[in-house]
C-alpha positions in Angstrom: -42.0 -27.4 -69.6 -40.8 -30.4 -70.6 -38.1 -32.3 -68.5 -35.4 -32.3 -72.0 -36.9 -28.5 -72.1 -35.4 -28.1 -68.2 -32.3 -30.0 -68.9 -31.5 -28.2 -72.1 -31.9 -24.6 -69.7 -29.7 -26.0 -67.0 -27.3 -26.6 -69.3 -27.0 -23.9 -71.2 -26.5 -21.7 -68.0 -23.8 -24.1 -66.7 -22.3 -24.2 -70.4 -22.5 -19.9 -70.6 -20.8 -19.9 -67.2 -17.7 -22.0 -67.7 -17.8 -21.1 -71.2 -18.1 -24.0 -72.6 -18.7 -24.9 -76.2 -20.3 -28.7 -77.1 -17.7 -29.6 -78.0 -15.6 -29.0 -75.1 -18.6 -30.5 -72.9 -18.8 -33.4 -75.0 -15.3 -34.5 -74.6 -15.3 -33.4 -70.9 -18.4 -35.8 -70.8 -16.8 -38.4 -72.8 -20.3 -38.1 -75.0 -20.1 -38.0 -78.9 -20.8 -34.0 -79.8 -24.0 -34.9 -81.9 -25.7 -36.2 -78.9 -24.7 -32.9 -76.9 -26.1 -31.3 -80.2 -29.0 -33.7 -80.7 -29.9 -32.3 -76.5 -28.8 -29.2 -77.0 -31.3 -28.6 -80.5 -34.0 -30.4 -78.7 -33.8 -33.4 -81.3 -33.5 -35.9 -78.6 -36.5 -38.0 -77.5 -35.3 -38.8 -73.7 -32.2 -38.2 -71.9 -31.2 -41.4 -70.4 -29.6 -41.4 -66.7 -26.4 -42.6 -67.8 -26.2 -39.4 -70.4 -27.3 -37.1 -68.0 -24.9 -38.6 -65.1 -22.4 -37.8 -67.6 -23.2 -34.4 -68.8 -23.1 -33.1 -64.7 -19.6 -34.8 -64.7 -18.5 -33.1 -68.0 -19.3 -30.0 -66.1 -17.7 -30.1 -63.0 -20.9 -31.1 -60.7 -22.7 -33.5 -59.6 -26.2 -34.4 -61.0 -27.8 -33.2 -57.8 -26.8 -29.8 -58.4 -27.7 -29.8 -62.1 -31.0 -31.0 -61.3 -31.2 -28.1 -58.5 -33.4 -26.1 -60.0 -37.5 -25.0 -59.8 -37.9 -26.0 -63.3 -38.0 -29.8 -62.2 -40.1 -29.4 -59.8 -43.3 -31.2 -60.6 -45.4 -28.2 -60.3 -43.3 -26.5 -62.9 -43.0 -29.9 -65.7 -45.3 -31.2 -68.4 -45.3 -34.7 -66.5 
């Protein structure tokens, strides 16, 4: 799994849990809707730390909470 795939997995988990649309996440995180769509559709080549922090903020969690998943362990990532 790539880092981007792990981020998308966690984002979609939280979005489903919170019943958030991409547009609502964009509004809450102050990111443009096309940025959210690009990430979710796995078209983004990389996700900047600033974007990651804003996504976590939009979900109402810390970046540490967003990354707290076995998907982000080195042995589970293609790095």
